[in-house]
Every structure is written in C-alpha cells, then in structure tokens.
N, C-alpha and C positions, 0 to 999 in steps of 0.2 A: 141624772134624774130619769126615772122611767115614766113615760106618759102612756096612758091608755089610748089606743087607736080607735076611731069610730068604726064599728062594724055593722053590717047588715045581717039579717038572719042567716044562721049557719045552714049549710046543706051537706049531706042529706039530713032530713028531720022527719020522723024521729030516728034515733040511733038504736041499734039492738045490742044485746050482750056480745062481748068478744071484741075482736080487732075492728077498728074503724079508720077511715080517712075522711076528713071533713075539709070543706073549702070555706074560706072567709073572704067575703067581698067587703071592701071598705075604701079607705083613703089614707094616704100618707104612710103606707107600709114601706119599710126599708129592709135591706138584706139582713139586718140583725134583729128584725122583729121576732118576737117569741110568743107562740100560742100557749095558753094556759087552760087546763081542764080542772075545774074545782080548785084553782089556785096553784096547781102544780104544772111546771113546764113539761110540754110534750114535744116530740120531734116535729120540727117546723121547716117547711120548704118555701122560700121566697119565689113567687111566680112573677109578680109585677107590683107596682106601687099601689095597685087596687085589689090585688089578690094574693093570698097565701094558702097553702095546704098544710094540714097537720095530721099526724097519725098517732093513735094511742090504742088503749084497750079498756073496755068497760067490764068490770068484774061482775056487775049485776045490773039488772034493769032498773032504771031510775032516771032522775034528772041530772044532767051534767051542766055546770055553769061554765061557759067558755068566755075567754077574754083574750085580747091581744095586747102585748106590751111592746112599745117601741121606745128604745132608749132616746132620751132627749139630748139637747145640746149641752 
C-alpha cells in the first residue's frame, strides 16, 4: 500500500522552466519514499525522516503538483 506523506510547502517556490531541485519537509519519510511531480515519479534522494530532495525538469512555465509517496506496511 502506498501512503501519502504529509509535506510542508516545497522550496524553492516558484520554480522556473528547466531543471530544478526541490526540498520536501515533512514527517515519516523513509529511504524508499518517492517524490511525484504531476503524478509522475521523479529522482528522489532521502535526506532524513523529515526531509527529501528531488530533481526533475519543467518543460514549460506553469503549476506543478507535488506529492510524496511512502510505501506502507
């Protein structure tokens, strides 16, 4: 089961067109947590149980919906 993890606002905000790295602050992150941008998995780096970083690329200027999925028990 995949559980959404609670996250605080993403930084930096706003993002610009092109490559980006974002930090997610939240709770209960695990080493197999996965960041999603508009529902698509992006490269994710576990930092701690309260922080992960992710990298991706924005093809155009606009809104990106971010989420973090943490596999459940």
